[in-house]
C-alpha positions in Angstrom: 0.0 0.0 0.0 1.3 3.5 -0.8 1.8 6.1 1.8 -1.0 8.2 3.3 -1.0 11.5 5.2 -1.4 10.9 8.9 -4.8 12.8 8.9 -6.1 10.4 6.2 -4.8 7.4 8.1 -6.6 8.4 11.2 -9.8 9.0 9.2 -9.5 5.7 7.5 -9.0 4.1 10.9 -12.3 5.5 12.0 -11.1 7.6 14.9 -11.5 11.1 13.5 -12.2 13.2 10.4 -9.2 14.8 8.8 -9.9 18.1 10.6 -10.2 16.2 13.9 -6.9 14.6 13.3 -5.1 17.9 13.8 -6.7 18.1 17.3 -5.5 14.6 18.2 -2.0 15.4 17.1 -1.8 18.8 18.8 -3.1 17.1 22.0 -0.1 14.7 21.9 -2.3 11.6 21.7 -0.8 10.2 18.5 2.6 8.5 18.0 4.3 7.2 14.9 6.7 4.4 15.7 6.8 5.7 19.3 7.6 9.3 18.2 5.4 12.4 18.2 4.5 13.4 14.7 5.3 16.9 13.4 1.8 17.4 12.2 -1.2 15.7 10.6 0.5 15.9 7.2 3.2 13.4 8.1 3.4 10.5 5.7 2.4 7.0 6.9 3.2 3.7 5.4 0.4 1.5 6.8 2.3 -1.7 6.0 5.4 -0.7 7.9 4.7 2.1 10.4 3.1 1.7 13.8 0.6 4.4 14.7 -0.9 4.6 18.2 -3.7 6.7 19.7 -3.5 7.0 23.5 -1.1 4.0 23.4 -3.4 1.7 21.4 -2.2 0.6 18.0 -4.4 1.6 15.1 -4.9 -0.5 12.0 -6.8 0.1 8.8 -10.0 -2.0 8.6 -11.0 -3.7 5.4 -12.5 -0.8 3.4 -16.3 -0.9 2.9 -18.8 1.2 1.0 -22.4 0.1 1.4 -25.9 1.2 0.3 -28.9 0.3 2.5 -32.6 0.7 1.9 -33.6 2.0 5.4 -37.1 0.8 6.3 -39.5 3.2 8.1 -39.5 2.6 11.9 -35.7 2.3 12.3 -33.2 4.5 13.9 -30.2 5.8 11.9 -28.0 5.9 15.0 -26.1 2.9 16.3 -28.2 2.8 19.5 -31.6 1.2 19.2 -34.5 2.5 21.4 -37.3 0.6 23.2 -39.5 1.3 20.2 -37.2 1.3 17.2 -34.3 -0.9 16.1 -31.1 0.5 14.7 -30.3 0.3 11.0 -26.9 -1.1 12.0 -28.7 -4.3 13.0 -29.5 -4.8 9.3 -25.8 -4.8 8.3 -24.7 -8.3 9.3 -21.0 -8.7 9.6 -20.3 -5.0 9.1 -17.0 -3.7 10.6 -17.2 -1.7 13.8 -15.6 1.3 12.1 -18.5 1.7 9.7 -20.1 5.1 9.8 -23.4 6.3 8.4 -23.5 9.2 5.9 -26.2 11.6 6.9 -29.4 10.7 8.6 -33.1 9.8 7.9 -35.7 10.3 10.6 -37.5 7.3 12.1 -40.6 7.6 9.9 -38.6 8.1 6.6 -37.1 5.4 4.4 -34.8 5.1 1.5 -31.1 5.2 0.7 -28.5 5.3 3.4 -24.8 5.2 2.6 -22.2 3.6 5.0 -18.4 3.7 4.8 -15.3 2.9 6.8 -13.7 6.1 5.4 -14.5 8.8 7.9 -13.0 11.5 5.7 -15.3 10.6 2.8 -18.3 10.5 5.1 -17.5 14.0 6.5 -17.1 15.5 3.1 -20.3 13.9 1.7 -22.2 15.6 4.6 -20.4 18.9 4.5 -22.4 21.8 2.9 -19.2 23.0 1.1 -19.4 20.1 -1.4 -23.1 20.4 -2.1 -23.6 16.7 -2.8 -27.2 16.4 -4.1 -29.8 14.3 -2.3 -33.0 13.2 -4.1 -36.3 12.5 -2.4 -39.8 11.3 -3.3 -42.6 12.6 -1.0 -46.1 11.3 -1.3 -48.4 14.2 -0.5 -52.1 14.2 0.5 -52.8 17.2 -1.7 -51.2 18.9 -4.7 -49.1 22.0 -3.9 -50.9 25.3 -4.2 -49.5 28.0 -6.5 -47.9 29.8 -3.6 -46.1 26.6 -2.6 -44.9 26.0 -6.1 -43.6 29.6 -6.2 -41.7 29.0 -3.0 -40.2 25.7 -4.3 -38.9 27.7 -7.3 -37.4 30.5 -5.4 -36.7 29.3 -1.9 -38.7 27.9 1.1 -38.3 29.8 4.3 -38.1 27.7 7.5 -38.8 29.0 11.0 -35.6 30.0 12.9 -33.4 29.5 9.8 -31.5 32.4 8.3 -31.4 31.0 4.8 -34.2 29.6 2.6 -34.0 26.1 1.1 -34.1 26.1 -2.7 -34.4 22.8 -4.5 -31.9 22.2 -7.3 -35.0 20.8 -9.2 -38.4 19.6 -8.4 -41.6 18.3 -10.0 -45.1 17.2 -8.8 -46.6 14.0 -10.3 -50.4 13.9 -9.6 -52.0 10.6 -8.6 -53.8 8.7 -11.3 -57.3 10.1 -12.2 -59.9 9.3 -9.7 -57.5 8.4 -6.8 -57.5 11.7 -5.1 -55.9 15.1 -5.1 -52.4 14.0 -3.9 -49.4 12.8 -5.7 -45.6 12.6 -5.5 -43.3 15.5 -5.0 -39.9 14.7 -6.4 -37.1 17.0 -5.4 -33.3 17.3 -5.2 -31.5 19.3 -2.5 -27.8 20.2 -2.2 -27.8 20.2 1.5 -28.8 18.0 4.5 -30.3 20.2 7.3 -32.0 18.2 10.0 -35.4 16.9 8.8 -35.2 19.5 6.0 -37.8 17.9 3.7 -40.4 17.4 6.4 -39.8 21.0 7.6 -40.1 22.3 4.1 -43.4 20.5 3.6 -44.7 21.8 6.9 -43.8 25.3 6.0 -45.7 24.9 2.7 -48.7 23.4 4.3 -48.2 20.1 2.6 -49.4 16.8 4.2 -47.0 13.9 3.9 -48.0 10.3 3.5 -44.5 8.9 3.0 -41.0 10.2 2.5 -38.2 8.2 0.7 -34.7 9.3 -0.2 -34.0 7.9 -3.7 -30.4 9.0 -4.3 -27.3 10.4 -2.6 -24.9 11.9 -5.1 -24.3 9.4 -7.8 -25.7 6.4 -5.9 -29.4 5.6 -6.5 -31.8 3.5 -4.4 -33.3 1.9 -7.6 -34.9 -1.4 -6.8 -33.0 -2.3 -3.6 -35.6 -3.9 -1.3 -36.5 -2.5 2.1 -34.1 -3.7 4.8 -31.5 -5.0 2.3 -28.0 -3.7 1.6 -25.4 -4.1 -1.1 -21.8 -3.0 -1.7 -21.3 -0.1 -3.9 -19.9 -0.7 -7.4 -16.4 0.5 -8.1 -17.9 3.2 -10.4 -20.3 4.4 -7.7 -17.5 4.5 -5.1 -15.1 6.4 -7.4 -17.8 8.9 -8.3 -18.4 9.6 -4.6 -14.7 10.4 -4.1 -14.7 12.6 -7.2 -17.8 14.5 -6.0 -15.9 15.6 -2.8 -12.5 16.1 -4.4 -10.8 13.1 -2.8 -8.4 10.7 -4.6 -10.1 7.4 -5.3 -8.9 4.6 -3.1 -6.7 1.8 -4.3 -8.6 -1.2 -5.5 
């Protein structure tokens, strides 16, 4: 394996993001072959160098990049509750260093990404990189003209300084005779907490169901509820390109 910067090694080891690595180094908690590093940019040869954090040796786990169709009624966090199981319980045999990219609330379903690369996860969630997320929201009623205008120019949320403006959106009415509702399909370049539900509430739109259908270049497609799959090499490399990271070695 070729050399890595110390910050990237620590992120790949699942103990910090690259930004957090600088804090670990400055706090004196990291050693390379028993010596204090000069900084988070020090080169590391994972095959030859011994890196420790608080005296415990760090190793790189087998890399993993996973897509899961989160079912409704599950928690995105590792810790289950008395009412809702954790999505991590659906990932049999997954490494302990696996982290989830973003969140979906308990009632929502759809695409969740997981990776052992903490640096990749941090960038995918950071607003700087504007990685698009796509959603399909089943509504009880069609959006009124004022709601459509707001979707075009920005939806203002309570206690938020900036409006949320979809990259694109469309409303697909239900088939004739089935009611006034339909599906709102939209794409956002940010991941504020419960942002889609809050947008719909601000617009007076009733939600029947909410599904995330894509995260960046990865699509949910026909992945069944509760099932997971490894990302293809093309999907993985596209994620790294989207956040300006070099693609990992195969």
